[in-house]
C-alpha positions as CSV (number, residue, x, y, z in Angstrom):
1,X,49.1,-44.5,58.2
2,X,47.7,-47.0,60.8
3,X,44.7,-44.8,61.6
4,X,43.6,-44.8,58.0
5,X,43.6,-48.6,57.8
6,X,40.8,-48.8,60.3
7,X,38.4,-47.2,57.9
8,X,37.0,-48.7,54.6
9,X,38.7,-46.8,51.9
10,X,35.6,-46.3,49.8
11,X,33.9,-44.5,52.7
12,X,36.5,-41.7,52.9
13,X,37.1,-38.9,50.5
14,X,40.7,-38.2,49.4
15,X,40.9,-34.9,51.4
16,X,39.8,-36.6,54.6
17,X,42.3,-39.4,54.1
18,X,45.1,-36.9,53.8
19,X,43.9,-34.9,56.8
20,X,43.9,-38.1,58.9
21,X,47.3,-39.1,57.7
22,X,48.7,-35.6,58.6
23,X,47.1,-35.9,62.0
24,X,48.4,-33.1,64.3
25,X,51.2,-31.9,62.0
26,X,50.2,-28.6,60.4
27,X,51.6,-27.2,57.2
28,X,53.5,-24.1,58.1
29,X,54.0,-21.0,55.8
30,X,56.2,-18.2,56.9
31,X,55.9,-15.0,54.7
32,X,58.6,-12.5,55.4
33,X,58.2,-9.0,53.9
34,X,61.3,-6.9,53.3
35,X,61.5,-3.5,55.0
36,X,57.8,-3.3,55.8
37,X,57.1,-0.9,58.7
38,X,54.7,-1.6,61.5
39,X,52.8,1.5,60.5
40,X,52.5,0.4,56.8
41,X,49.9,-2.2,57.8
42,X,46.5,-0.7,58.4
43,X,45.6,-3.3,61.0
44,X,48.3,-1.7,63.1
45,X,47.9,1.9,62.1
46,X,44.4,3.4,61.9
47,X,45.9,6.6,60.5
48,X,47.7,4.8,57.6
49,X,47.4,6.6,54.3
50,X,46.3,3.3,52.7
51,X,44.5,0.1,53.5
52,X,46.2,-3.3,53.4
53,X,43.0,-5.5,53.1
54,X,44.7,-8.9,52.6
55,X,47.1,-8.6,55.5
56,X,44.3,-7.1,57.6
57,X,42.2,-10.2,56.8
58,X,44.9,-12.5,58.1
59,X,44.9,-10.4,61.2
60,X,41.2,-10.7,61.6
61,X,41.3,-14.4,61.1
62,X,44.1,-15.0,63.6
63,X,46.3,-13.3,66.2
64,X,48.0,-9.9,66.0
65,X,51.1,-9.4,68.1
66,X,51.6,-5.7,69.1
67,X,55.0,-6.1,70.7
68,X,56.9,-8.3,68.2
69,X,60.5,-7.6,67.2
70,X,63.2,-8.7,64.8
71,X,66.5,-9.6,66.3
72,X,68.2,-6.8,64.3
73,X,67.1,-3.7,62.4
74,X,68.7,-4.9,59.2
75,X,68.0,-7.8,56.8
76,X,70.7,-10.5,56.9
77,X,71.1,-10.6,60.7
78,X,67.3,-11.0,61.1
79,X,67.2,-13.9,58.6
80,X,70.0,-15.6,60.4
81,X,68.0,-15.4,63.7
82,X,64.9,-16.8,62.0
83,X,66.8,-19.7,60.5
84,X,68.8,-20.6,63.7
85,X,66.9,-19.3,66.7
86,X,70.1,-17.5,67.7
87,X,71.0,-13.8,67.9
88,X,72.9,-12.7,64.8
89,X,75.7,-11.0,66.8
90,X,76.7,-14.4,68.0
91,X,77.7,-15.3,64.4
92,X,80.7,-14.0,62.5
93,X,78.7,-11.0,61.3
94,X,78.8,-8.3,64.1
95,X,77.2,-5.5,62.1
96,X,75.7,-4.6,58.7
97,X,74.1,-6.9,56.2
98,X,75.4,-9.0,53.3
99,X,75.3,-8.7,49.5
100,X,75.0,-11.1,46.6
101,X,78.6,-12.2,46.8
102,X,78.7,-12.8,50.5
103,X,79.9,-16.2,51.8
104,X,77.5,-18.4,53.8
105,X,76.7,-17.0,57.3
106,X,75.0,-20.1,58.8
107,X,77.7,-22.2,60.4
108,X,78.4,-25.8,59.3
109,X,76.6,-28.2,61.6
110,X,74.2,-25.6,63.0
111,X,70.6,-26.8,63.1
112,X,68.1,-24.7,61.2
113,X,64.4,-24.4,61.4
114,X,64.1,-26.0,58.0
115,X,66.2,-29.0,59.1
116,X,63.9,-29.3,62.1
117,X,60.9,-29.7,59.9
118,X,62.6,-31.9,57.4
119,X,63.7,-34.3,60.1
120,X,60.1,-34.7,61.1
121,X,59.0,-35.7,57.7
122,X,58.1,-32.3,56.2
123,X,58.7,-31.3,52.7
124,X,60.5,-28.0,52.9
125,X,60.8,-25.1,50.4
126,X,62.3,-21.6,50.3
127,X,61.1,-19.3,47.5
128,X,62.4,-15.7,47.3
129,X,65.2,-13.7,48.8
130,X,67.9,-15.8,50.6
131,X,70.4,-13.2,51.7
132,X,72.3,-15.5,54.0
133,X,75.2,-16.0,51.7
134,X,76.3,-19.0,49.7
135,X,79.4,-20.1,47.8
136,X,79.4,-19.3,44.1
137,X,81.8,-21.3,41.9
138,X,84.4,-18.8,40.9
139,X,86.6,-18.5,37.8
140,X,90.0,-18.8,39.4
141,X,91.1,-15.6,41.0
142,X,89.6,-13.4,38.2
143,X,87.9,-10.1,39.3
144,X,85.8,-7.4,37.6
145,X,85.1,-3.9,38.7
146,X,81.5,-2.6,38.8
147,X,81.6,1.1,39.6
148,X,83.5,1.3,43.0
149,X,83.1,-2.5,43.8
150,X,85.5,-5.1,42.8
151,X,83.8,-8.5,42.5
152,X,84.9,-12.1,41.7
153,X,84.0,-13.6,38.3
154,X,81.4,-16.3,38.8
155,X,81.0,-19.5,36.8
156,X,77.2,-19.5,36.5
157,X,77.2,-22.9,34.8
158,X,78.2,-24.5,38.1
159,X,76.0,-25.1,41.2
160,X,76.3,-23.0,44.4
161,X,77.2,-24.6,47.7
162,X,76.1,-24.0,51.3
163,X,72.9,-22.4,50.3
164,X,69.2,-23.4,51.1
165,X,69.6,-27.0,49.9
166,X,72.5,-27.5,52.4
167,X,70.4,-26.1,55.3
168,X,67.3,-28.2,55.2
169,X,65.3,-27.1,52.2
170,X,64.4,-29.8,49.8
171,X,63.3,-27.3,47.2
172,X,64.5,-23.8,46.7
173,X,64.0,-21.0,44.1
174,X,66.0,-18.1,45.3
175,X,68.0,-15.0,44.6
176,X,71.3,-14.4,46.5
177,X,70.4,-11.1,48.2
178,X,68.2,-8.0,47.9
179,X,66.6,-6.9,44.6
180,X,69.1,-4.1,44.6
181,X,72.2,-6.3,44.9
182,X,73.8,-8.3,42.0
183,X,74.2,-10.8,40.6
184,X,70.6,-10.9,39.3
185,X,69.9,-14.5,38.6
186,X,67.5,-17.1,39.9
187,X,69.1,-20.2,41.6
188,X,66.8,-23.2,41.7
189,X,67.9,-26.2,43.8
190,X,71.5,-24.8,43.9
191,X,71.8,-24.3,40.2
192,X,71.6,-20.9,38.4
193,X,68.7,-21.0,36.0
194,X,70.5,-18.9,33.4
195,X,73.9,-17.5,32.6
196,X,73.9,-13.7,32.9
197,X,74.7,-12.2,29.5
198,X,74.5,-8.5,30.3
199,X,75.5,-6.0,33.0
200,X,72.5,-4.1,34.5
201,X,72.3,-1.0,36.5
202,X,69.7,1.6,37.5
203,X,70.9,4.7,39.2
204,X,67.5,6.2,40.0
205,X,67.6,7.2,43.7
206,X,64.6,5.1,44.8
207,X,64.2,2.6,42.0
208,X,67.9,1.9,42.0
209,X,69.8,-1.4,41.7
210,X,73.6,-1.7,41.7
211,X,75.7,-2.5,38.7
212,X,76.3,-6.2,38.1
213,X,75.5,-9.3,36.0
214,X,71.8,-9.9,35.1
215,X,70.3,-13.0,33.5
216,X,67.8,-12.6,30.6
217,X,65.0,-14.4,32.6
218,X,65.4,-12.1,35.6
219,X,63.0,-9.1,35.5
220,X,63.3,-6.7,38.4
221,X,59.8,-5.4,38.0
222,X,58.2,-8.9,38.0
223,X,60.3,-10.5,40.8
224,X,57.7,-10.0,43.5
225,X,54.9,-11.5,41.3
226,X,57.1,-14.4,40.4
227,X,57.8,-15.3,44.0
228,X,54.1,-15.3,44.7
229,X,53.4,-17.4,41.5
230,X,55.9,-20.0,42.4
231,X,54.8,-20.1,46.1
232,X,51.2,-20.7,44.9
233,X,52.3,-23.4,42.5
234,X,54.2,-25.1,45.3
235,X,51.2,-24.9,47.7
236,X,48.9,-26.4,45.1
237,X,51.4,-29.2,44.3
238,X,51.8,-30.2,47.9
239,X,48.2,-29.9,48.9
240,X,47.3,-33.4,47.8
241,X,50.5,-35.0,49.3
242,X,50.5,-37.0,52.5
243,X,53.6,-35.3,54.0
244,X,53.0,-31.8,55.5
245,X,55.1,-28.9,54.3
246,X,57.1,-25.9,55.6
247,X,57.2,-23.1,53.1
248,X,59.4,-20.1,53.7
249,X,58.6,-17.1,51.5
250,X,61.0,-14.2,51.9
251,X,59.7,-11.4,49.7
252,X,61.8,-8.8,48.0
253,X,59.6,-5.8,48.8
254,X,58.9,-3.1,49.7
255,X,62.7,-2.9,49.9
256,X,64.3,-0.8,47.1
257,X,64.2,-0.7,44.2
258,X,60.8,0.8,44.7
259,X,59.2,-0.3,41.4
260,X,55.5,-1.2,41.7
261,X,54.1,-2.7,38.5
262,X,52.0,-0.4,36.3
263,X,48.7,-1.7,37.6
264,X,49.6,-0.5,41.1
265,X,51.1,2.9,40.2
266,X,49.1,5.7,42.0
267,X,46.9,3.2,43.9
268,X,48.0,4.4,47.4
269,X,47.4,8.1,46.7
270,X,50.7,8.7,48.6
271,X,53.9,7.8,46.6
272,X,55.5,4.8,44.8
273,X,56.4,3.2,48.1
274,X,52.8,3.2,49.2
275,X,51.9,1.7,45.8
276,X,54.5,-1.1,46.3
277,X,53.2,-1.8,49.8
278,X,49.7,-2.4,48.2
279,X,51.3,-4.7,45.7
280,X,52.9,-6.6,48.6
281,X,49.5,-6.8,50.3
282,X,48.0,-8.2,47.1
283,X,50.6,-10.9,46.7
284,X,50.2,-11.9,50.4
285,X,46.5,-12.2,49.6
286,X,47.1,-14.4,46.6
287,X,49.3,-16.8,48.6
288,X,46.9,-17.0,51.6
289,X,43.9,-17.5,49.1
290,X,45.7,-20.5,47.6
291,X,45.7,-22.0,51.1
292,X,42.3,-21.0,52.3
293,X,40.6,-22.1,49.1
294,X,41.9,-25.7,49.3
295,X,40.2,-28.4,51.4
296,X,43.4,-30.3,51.8
297,X,45.1,-27.3,53.6
298,X,42.7,-26.7,56.4
299,X,45.4,-27.5,58.9
300,X,47.9,-24.7,57.9
301,X,49.6,-22.2,60.1
302,X,50.4,-18.9,58.4
303,X,52.9,-16.4,59.8
304,X,53.3,-13.0,58.4
305,X,56.0,-10.5,59.5
306,X,58.8,-8.3,58.3
307,X,62.6,-8.5,58.6
308,X,62.9,-5.0,60.1
309,X,61.2,-1.6,60.1
310,X,60.4,0.7,57.2
311,X,63.5,1.9,55.3
312,X,64.4,5.6,55.2
313,X,64.2,5.3,51.4
314,X,60.4,4.9,51.6
315,X,60.0,8.7,51.9
316,X,60.9,10.2,48.5
317,X,61.0,13.7,50.1
318,X,61.7,14.2,53.8
319,X,58.1,15.0,54.5
320,X,56.2,13.3,51.7
321,X,54.6,10.4,53.5
322,X,53.8,12.4,56.7
323,X,52.0,15.0,54.4
324,X,50.0,12.1,53.1
325,X,49.0,11.3,56.7
326,X,51.3,8.3,56.9
327,X,54.0,7.2,59.4
328,X,55.7,3.9,58.5
329,X,57.0,3.5,62.0
330,X,53.6,4.5,63.5
331,X,54.1,6.0,67.0
332,X,57.7,4.7,67.2
333,X,61.0,6.4,66.8
334,X,63.5,5.5,64.0
335,X,63.4,3.2,61.0
336,X,65.4,0.4,59.5
337,X,69.0,0.4,60.7
338,X,68.2,2.1,64.0
339,X,68.2,0.7,67.5
340,X,65.1,2.6,68.3
341,X,61.7,0.8,68.2
342,X,60.9,1.8,64.6
343,X,64.0,-0.2,63.5
344,X,62.9,-3.6,64.9
345,X,59.3,-3.5,66.1
346,X,57.4,-5.1,63.2
347,X,53.9,-6.3,62.2
348,X,53.5,-10.0,63.3
349,X,50.4,-12.0,62.5
350,X,49.7,-15.7,63.0
351,X,46.6,-17.4,61.5
352,X,45.7,-21.1,62.2
353,X,42.0,-21.9,61.6
354,X,40.4,-23.8,64.5
355,X,43.5,-23.4,66.6
356,X,44.2,-19.6,67.0
357,X,41.2,-17.6,68.2
358,X,40.0,-15.2,65.4
359,X,40.5,-11.5,66.0
360,X,42.8,-12.1,69.0
361,X,45.6,-9.8,70.0
362,X,48.6,-10.3,72.3
363,X,50.9,-7.7,73.9
364,X,53.5,-10.4,74.8
365,X,57.0,-9.5,73.8
366,X,58.3,-11.9,71.1
367,X,61.3,-12.0,68.8
368,X,61.8,-13.5,65.3
369,X,64.4,-15.8,66.9
370,X,61.4,-17.5,68.6
371,X,60.3,-19.2,65.5
372,X,62.7,-22.1,66.1
373,X,61.5,-23.0,69.6
374,X,57.9,-22.6,68.6
375,X,58.4,-24.9,65.6
376,X,60.0,-27.5,67.9
377,X,57.1,-27.4,70.3
378,X,54.6,-27.7,67.5
379,X,56.5,-30.8,66.3
380,X,56.9,-32.2,69.8
381,X,60.7,-32.3,69.6
382,X,63.5,-30.9,71.7
383,X,66.5,-28.9,70.4
384,X,69.9,-29.5,71.8
385,X,71.9,-27.1,74.0
386,X,73.9,-26.1,71.0
387,X,70.8,-24.9,69.0
388,X,68.2,-22.1,69.3
389,X,70.2,-20.4,72.1
390,X,67.9,-17.3,72.0
391,X,64.6,-18.9,71.1
392,X,61.5,-19.1,73.3
393,X,58.3,-20.9,72.2
394,X,55.3,-18.7,71.9
395,X,53.0,-21.6,71.1
396,X,51.1,-21.2,74.4
397,X,50.3,-17.6,73.4
398,X,49.0,-18.8,70.0
399,X,46.8,-21.5,71.6
400,X,45.5,-19.2,74.3
401,X,46.9,-21.4,77.1
402,X,48.2,-20.5,80.5
403,X,51.9,-19.8,80.6
404,X,54.4,-18.3,82.9
405,X,54.7,-14.6,82.1
406,X,56.6,-12.9,80.7
407,X,57.5,-15.4,78.0
408,X,61.0,-14.0,77.5
409,X,63.2,-12.9,80.4
410,X,64.5,-10.1,78.2
411,X,65.1,-9.3,74.5
412,X,68.3,-8.0,72.9
413,X,68.1,-5.7,70.0
414,X,70.9,-4.9,67.5
415,X,71.4,-2.1,65.0
416,X,73.0,-2.0,61.6
417,X,76.1,-0.4,63.2
418,X,76.3,-3.2,65.7
419,X,74.9,-1.2,68.7
420,X,73.1,-3.0,71.5
421,X,69.9,-2.5,73.4
422,X,68.2,-4.8,75.9
423,X,64.5,-4.8,76.8
424,X,63.0,-6.2,80.0
425,X,59.4,-5.6,80.9
426,X,58.6,-1.9,80.2
427,X,62.3,-0.9,80.4
428,X,64.7,-0.6,77.4
429,X,68.4,0.3,77.8
430,X,70.3,1.5,74.7
431,X,74.0,1.1,75.3
432,X,74.9,4.0,72.9
433,X,74.2,7.7,72.8
434,X,72.7,7.7,69.3
435,X,70.5,5.6,66.8
436,X,73.2,3.1,65.9
437,X,72.0,3.5,62.3
438,X,70.8,6.2,60.0
439,X,68.4,8.3,62.1
440,X,69.5,11.4,64.1
441,X,71.7,11.3,66.2
442,X,74.0,9.2,64.1
443,X,77.3,10.9,63.7
444,X,80.0,11.8,66.3
445,X,79.0,15.4,65.9
446,X,75.3,14.6,66.5
447,X,76.1,12.7,69.7
448,X,78.4,15.2,71.2
449,X,77.4,16.0,74.8
450,X,74.7,13.2,74.9
451,X,74.6,10.7,77.8
452,X,76.5,7.5,77.2
453,X,73.3,5.4,77.7
454,X,69.6,5.8,77.0
455,X,66.9,4.4,79.2
456,X,63.2,4.5,78.3
457,X,60.0,3.3,79.9
458,X,58.2,2.1,76.8
459,X,54.8,1.8,78.5
460,X,54.9,5.5,79.4
461,X,57.1,6.6,76.5
462,X,56.7,4.4,73.5
463,X,58.2,7.1,71.2
464,X,61.5,7.0,73.2
465,X,61.5,10.8,73.7
466,X,62.5,11.0,77.4
467,X,65.8,9.5,78.4
468,X,65.5,8.7,82.1
469,X,68.9,7.1,82.6
470,X,70.0,9.6,85.3
471,X,66.8,9.1,87.2
472,X,67.1,5.3,87.3
473,X,70.8,4.4,87.5
474,X,70.1,1.1,89.2
475,X,67.9,-0.1,86.3
476,X,70.7,0.8,84.0
477,X,73.2,-1.3,85.9
478,X,70.8,-4.3,86.2
479,X,70.1,-4.3,82.5
480,X,73.8,-3.9,81.6
481,X,74.6,-6.9,83.8
482,X,71.9,-9.0,82.2
483,X,73.2,-8.2,78.7
484,X,76.7,-9.0,79.7
485,X,75.5,-12.3,81.1
486,X,73.8,-13.2,77.9
487,X,76.9,-12.4,75.9
488,X,79.3,-14.3,78.2
489,X,77.0,-17.4,78.4
490,X,76.5,-17.6,74.6
491,X,72.8,-17.9,75.1
492,X,69.8,-16.1,76.7
493,X,67.7,-19.2,77.3
494,X,68.3,-21.7,80.1
495,X,70.9,-24.4,79.2
496,X,74.5,-25.2,79.0
497,X,76.7,-22.1,78.1
498,X,77.8,-21.9,74.5
499,X,80.5,-20.2,72.5
500,X,79.9,-17.1,70.3
501,X,81.4,-17.3,66.8
502,X,83.8,-14.9,65.1
503,X,86.2,-12.4,66.5
504,X,85.9,-11.8,70.3
505,X,85.1,-8.1,70.0
506,X,83.3,-7.9,73.3
507,X,86.4,-6.5,75.0
508,X,85.9,-3.3,72.9
509,X,82.5,-2.7,74.6
510,X,83.5,-0.7,77.6
511,X,80.1,-1.2,79.3
512,X,80.9,-4.8,79.8
513,X,83.7,-4.1,82.3
């Protein structure tokens, strides 16, 4: 505030006063789509069956990353990496995702990106899909069976614990997991906003949600719109405040249930999934418009990305979207769940007026774990050796500054089945014969007779069609050794070695020994 006192108050407008007070600390908004493929965004895919004008506008106003990756090809693990700057497989969860009843995944005492911002005077908020687990208050040991699932009975009159509020968010309005996973109730600042009075289920193959408790004020069809509405309200509320803000907006779509609202049905001329993508684009536009149209928010950095690749559920029939001229993974192989590029290579856009050059592109390899180190550099703080073990700051890339290339020594990828790949430069080694997810080859029968490892040169073969592992055995061994080192040291960044959490299952991975 000292800088403000040097000027006569009457000579300065309110907006200018707040901009001076905020100085170099930008507001930061992170919008995370759910299951949006890199080819679903027309800024990335000229042959897309539809246009995404609002996301494309963000791209034209900022920087597009063409080689950005999630730390995993499934939702919960990626969200863990975003929050902690640490690879998900170092946590207790070694494969798969969570559900609405899952316990908290983020360890007690682990620094999160929201805590980093909060400690530097930011107001912090999370609005949308949490999907990192929290502790519901249970009714003794009572259980109830929903179809094949046995679930505990929750006391919805009591607050949850170890959720967003306990990990650095001052305000939160969240649902526990995906829109397809019960219980269906909004939790605001750790308190359920209603007590579910019915059991809801939708068995439609694409518009499905699983059987479980649903609150009266929870409307599946309107959830995406409500997340945007509340995000916009938060942005407008914070615009005139002196403290900058960090807003995390994890959307629920285009993840199943694939239920676009009536005004979007048929808009894509493809299928309901395409219609839902256009609705996602619209809501992203509404959120970004709330920022761009406010003079108090000129210093705001917006990130837009996805938690993994397009889901196999997007294609209602096996060839429906391709017949419409659309490939959600673009030129890449595989989809959500898979270790192939289509599972974890995602759209990634950063927009910061006056800071990031408009219309710029970067082919630097980055990972969603890198948010943590980037935030720390923006804030001018350092993280301890026991934090952000797999996070590299890409701020120099955003600013167009000189930096030592490549940014990351290597990047580790992880599939829904817990299978590993490691990428260094143009070379990617998959330490498994198959997809590690849903795509062919996935079963033991599919993989019979295939090489134990897969090695691809992504510059020459971005579609991962030509396995050259036998031509380059030395590259295979070098990449194996580097991945083993990353696992053993508990980190992939320079620093003091750390311990991985959960069961020590590394001994089961025969390639380590």
